[in-house]
C-alpha positions as CSV (number, residue, x, y, z in Angstrom):
1,X,-24.6,8.4,23.0
2,X,-24.7,11.7,21.4
3,X,-21.5,13.4,20.7
4,X,-21.5,16.9,21.9
5,X,-21.5,19.7,19.5
6,X,-18.3,21.6,19.1
7,X,-17.8,24.7,20.8
8,X,-17.1,27.8,18.4
9,X,-16.2,31.5,19.7
10,X,-15.7,34.4,16.8
11,X,-12.5,36.3,17.0
12,X,-11.5,39.6,15.1
13,X,-7.9,39.6,14.3
14,X,-7.6,43.1,13.7
15,X,-9.5,45.8,15.6
16,X,-11.1,47.0,11.9
17,X,-12.6,43.7,11.9
18,X,-14.1,43.9,15.1
19,X,-17.9,45.1,13.6
20,X,-17.8,42.5,10.8
21,X,-16.9,39.8,13.2
22,X,-19.6,40.5,15.9
23,X,-22.3,40.6,13.1
24,X,-21.1,37.2,12.0
25,X,-21.2,36.1,15.3
26,X,-24.7,37.8,15.4
27,X,-26.2,36.3,12.2
28,X,-24.7,32.5,12.9
29,X,-25.6,32.3,16.9
30,X,-22.5,32.1,18.1
31,X,-20.1,33.6,21.0
32,X,-17.7,36.2,20.7
33,X,-15.4,35.7,23.8
34,X,-16.0,31.7,24.6
35,X,-12.9,31.2,26.1
36,X,-13.4,27.3,26.2
37,X,-13.6,26.7,22.3
38,X,-12.8,23.9,20.0
39,X,-12.4,25.7,17.0
40,X,-12.4,29.7,16.2
41,X,-14.0,31.7,13.5
42,X,-11.7,34.3,12.7
43,X,-12.1,37.6,10.9
44,X,-8.9,39.2,9.6
45,X,-7.5,41.2,6.2
46,X,-7.5,38.0,4.4
47,X,-11.1,37.1,5.1
48,X,-13.0,34.5,6.6
49,X,-11.4,31.6,8.3
50,X,-11.8,28.2,10.3
51,X,-9.2,27.2,13.0
52,X,-9.3,24.1,15.2
53,X,-8.0,25.2,18.4
54,X,-5.6,23.0,20.7
55,X,-2.2,20.8,20.2
56,X,-1.7,19.1,16.9
57,X,-4.7,20.9,15.3
58,X,-4.6,21.2,11.4
59,X,-3.8,25.0,10.1
60,X,-6.9,27.0,9.2
61,X,-9.1,26.8,6.6
62,X,-10.8,29.5,4.4
63,X,-12.2,30.3,0.6
64,X,-9.7,31.7,-2.0
65,X,-10.9,31.6,-5.3
66,X,-8.1,33.9,-6.6
67,X,-4.5,32.6,-5.4
68,X,-3.3,28.8,-4.0
69,X,-4.4,25.8,-5.7
70,X,-7.8,26.9,-7.0
71,X,-5.6,29.9,-8.9
72,X,-3.4,27.0,-10.3
73,X,-6.4,25.1,-11.5
74,X,-7.6,27.5,-13.6
75,X,-4.9,28.0,-15.4
76,X,-3.2,25.0,-15.9
77,X,-6.2,22.5,-15.2
78,X,-7.2,21.2,-18.5
79,X,-10.0,23.3,-19.5
80,X,-13.0,21.8,-21.2
81,X,-10.9,18.2,-21.1
82,X,-11.1,18.2,-17.4
83,X,-13.1,14.9,-16.4
84,X,-15.6,17.0,-14.6
85,X,-16.3,19.2,-17.4
86,X,-17.2,16.0,-19.6
87,X,-19.4,14.7,-16.4
88,X,-21.7,17.8,-16.3
89,X,-21.9,17.6,-20.4
90,X,-19.8,20.8,-21.2
91,X,-18.9,20.4,-25.3
92,X,-18.6,23.0,-28.1
93,X,-21.2,25.1,-27.6
94,X,-22.9,23.5,-24.6
95,X,-22.4,25.0,-21.0
96,X,-25.2,23.9,-19.2
97,X,-27.1,25.4,-15.9
98,X,-25.7,23.6,-13.0
99,X,-27.1,23.3,-9.8
100,X,-24.3,22.1,-7.2
101,X,-26.5,21.0,-4.2
102,X,-23.5,20.0,-1.6
103,X,-20.9,23.1,-2.5
104,X,-18.7,22.7,0.4
105,X,-15.9,25.2,0.0
106,X,-17.4,25.7,-3.7
107,X,-14.1,24.4,-5.8
108,X,-16.1,22.1,-8.2
109,X,-18.4,25.0,-8.5
110,X,-15.7,27.4,-9.5
111,X,-14.3,25.3,-12.3
112,X,-17.7,24.9,-13.8
113,X,-18.3,28.3,-13.8
114,X,-14.8,29.0,-15.1
115,X,-15.7,26.9,-17.9
116,X,-18.8,29.3,-18.7
117,X,-21.6,27.3,-16.9
118,X,-24.1,29.4,-14.4
119,X,-23.8,27.6,-11.0
120,X,-26.1,27.7,-8.2
121,X,-24.2,26.3,-5.1
122,X,-26.4,25.1,-2.1
123,X,-24.7,24.4,1.4
124,X,-26.4,23.2,4.4
125,X,-23.9,23.6,6.7
126,X,-23.6,27.1,8.0
127,X,-20.6,27.6,8.5
128,X,-19.3,26.4,5.4
129,X,-21.9,28.5,3.6
130,X,-20.3,31.5,5.6
131,X,-16.5,30.6,4.4
132,X,-18.3,30.3,0.8
133,X,-19.9,33.5,0.9
134,X,-17.0,35.6,2.5
135,X,-15.0,33.7,-0.5
136,X,-17.2,34.7,-3.2
137,X,-17.3,38.2,-1.5
138,X,-13.5,38.8,-1.6
139,X,-13.5,37.1,-5.1
140,X,-15.8,39.6,-6.8
141,X,-13.6,42.4,-6.0
142,X,-10.6,40.8,-7.7
143,X,-10.1,41.6,-11.4
144,X,-9.0,38.3,-12.4
145,X,-11.6,36.0,-11.6
146,X,-14.9,38.5,-10.8
147,X,-16.1,37.5,-14.4
148,X,-16.3,34.1,-12.8
149,X,-18.2,34.3,-9.9
150,X,-20.8,36.4,-11.5
151,X,-22.1,33.1,-12.4
152,X,-21.7,31.5,-8.8
153,X,-24.9,31.9,-6.9
154,X,-25.5,30.9,-3.1
155,X,-28.1,29.6,-1.1
156,X,-27.7,28.4,2.1
157,X,-30.0,25.4,3.5
158,X,-31.1,21.7,2.9
159,X,-30.4,21.1,-0.3
160,X,-33.7,18.3,-0.3
161,X,-36.2,20.5,1.5
162,X,-34.7,23.3,-1.3
163,X,-35.3,20.8,-4.4
164,X,-38.4,19.6,-3.2
165,X,-40.0,23.2,-3.0
166,X,-38.5,24.0,-6.5
167,X,-40.2,27.4,-8.1
168,X,-37.5,27.9,-10.7
169,X,-37.1,26.8,-14.0
170,X,-35.5,23.2,-13.2
171,X,-31.4,23.3,-13.4
172,X,-30.2,21.2,-16.4
173,X,-27.4,19.3,-14.6
174,X,-27.3,18.6,-10.9
175,X,-23.8,17.8,-9.5
176,X,-23.6,16.1,-6.3
177,X,-20.2,15.4,-4.4
178,X,-21.7,13.4,-0.8
179,X,-18.7,14.7,1.5
180,X,-18.1,10.3,3.0
181,X,-16.7,8.6,2.4
182,X,-13.9,10.3,1.0
183,X,-10.6,8.8,0.2
184,X,-8.6,11.9,-1.6
185,X,-5.3,11.8,-0.3
186,X,-3.7,15.3,-0.7
187,X,-3.0,17.0,2.5
188,X,-5.4,19.9,1.8
189,X,-8.2,17.9,1.6
190,X,-7.6,15.7,4.6
191,X,-6.9,19.0,6.7
192,X,-10.4,20.0,5.5
193,X,-12.1,16.7,6.3
194,X,-10.7,16.5,9.7
195,X,-11.8,20.2,10.3
196,X,-14.8,20.0,9.0
197,X,-16.4,16.3,10.3
198,X,-17.4,17.3,13.6
199,X,-19.9,19.8,11.9
200,X,-21.0,17.8,8.7
201,X,-20.8,13.9,9.8
202,X,-21.8,11.4,7.5
203,X,-24.3,12.1,4.4
204,X,-26.3,9.6,5.7
205,X,-29.1,11.1,3.5
206,X,-27.4,11.2,0.2
207,X,-29.7,8.6,-1.5
208,X,-32.5,10.9,-0.8
209,X,-30.3,13.7,-2.3
210,X,-29.9,11.4,-5.6
211,X,-33.6,10.9,-5.4
212,X,-35.0,14.5,-5.5
213,X,-31.8,15.6,-8.2
214,X,-33.2,12.7,-10.5
215,X,-36.8,14.4,-10.0
216,X,-35.8,17.9,-10.4
217,X,-32.9,17.7,-13.1
218,X,-34.2,18.1,-16.4
219,X,-31.1,16.5,-18.5
220,X,-28.8,15.0,-16.0
221,X,-27.4,14.1,-12.4
222,X,-23.5,13.9,-11.7
223,X,-22.5,12.2,-8.5
224,X,-18.8,12.3,-7.9
225,X,-17.6,9.8,-5.5
226,X,-14.3,8.0,-4.9
227,X,-13.3,5.3,-7.4
228,X,-13.7,2.3,-5.7
229,X,-16.9,3.6,-3.5
230,X,-20.0,2.2,-4.5
231,X,-22.7,4.1,-6.1
232,X,-25.3,5.8,-4.1
233,X,-28.2,3.6,-3.1
234,X,-31.1,3.9,-5.3
235,X,-31.3,4.1,-9.1
236,X,-28.3,2.7,-11.4
237,X,-26.0,5.4,-13.1
238,X,-26.1,5.4,-17.0
239,X,-22.4,5.4,-17.5
240,X,-19.6,6.3,-15.5
241,X,-16.4,8.2,-15.8
242,X,-13.2,6.8,-13.7
243,X,-10.5,8.9,-12.9
244,X,-6.9,7.9,-10.5
245,X,-8.8,8.4,-7.3
246,X,-12.5,9.5,-7.7
247,X,-15.2,8.6,-10.5
248,X,-18.4,10.3,-12.0
249,X,-21.7,8.3,-11.8
250,X,-23.4,10.1,-14.8
251,X,-27.4,9.4,-14.7
252,X,-28.5,10.6,-17.8
253,X,-32.3,11.7,-18.5
254,X,-31.9,13.8,-21.7
255,X,-29.3,15.0,-24.4
256,X,-27.4,18.2,-24.0
257,X,-27.4,20.4,-27.1
258,X,-25.7,23.4,-27.9
């Protein structure tokens, strides 16, 4: 029996946000006034956020590249010594062009951009892409991160189809972080996974995503996985980098040089 689609309404949290909230509702094909909704996409002075309605619901989620956890990681995250930096091949004089084909809320893309990479993001879920687009726009006006987000661009669509019809120079590195299974124990990630699962479901096409990435990438494909999860079905990784809770499976094709 199919699971019913979640009901979503759009809300303006302040009168001056009404017209822009209405525009988001029209663009996403959502109701502006539906009373019996499961979720609310809200627009206020702090930007666009998604909120699950009802008792025991987690708090709202929005994209914030300026403050909070992302800012802390930008300042104290370890720079080019981070595992993700090593996984995509960042080295002295080497800042690869990266396609993040499973962008989500853009955190990993932001880390890579903060280290000097040009990052093109693809997000197929329109609501998540809307949150990410809104976060990029707000960050582009913040002096402390605007140079970073200038290295980030977003496409909304199906990454498999977009890679299949790719008409530009091939990305040097394609980065994949399929949404499930995800066992990260941080409270923030738990909240986001619970919130987004009704919209995203399981990434059952992850093997096809990997196959297209391997066909397109000029130098390497990197897949982020929970540490104990099996590799994605298909080609075997060339090598792995393991952390405490996650790992990176690297599919090497050609050496990245400065």
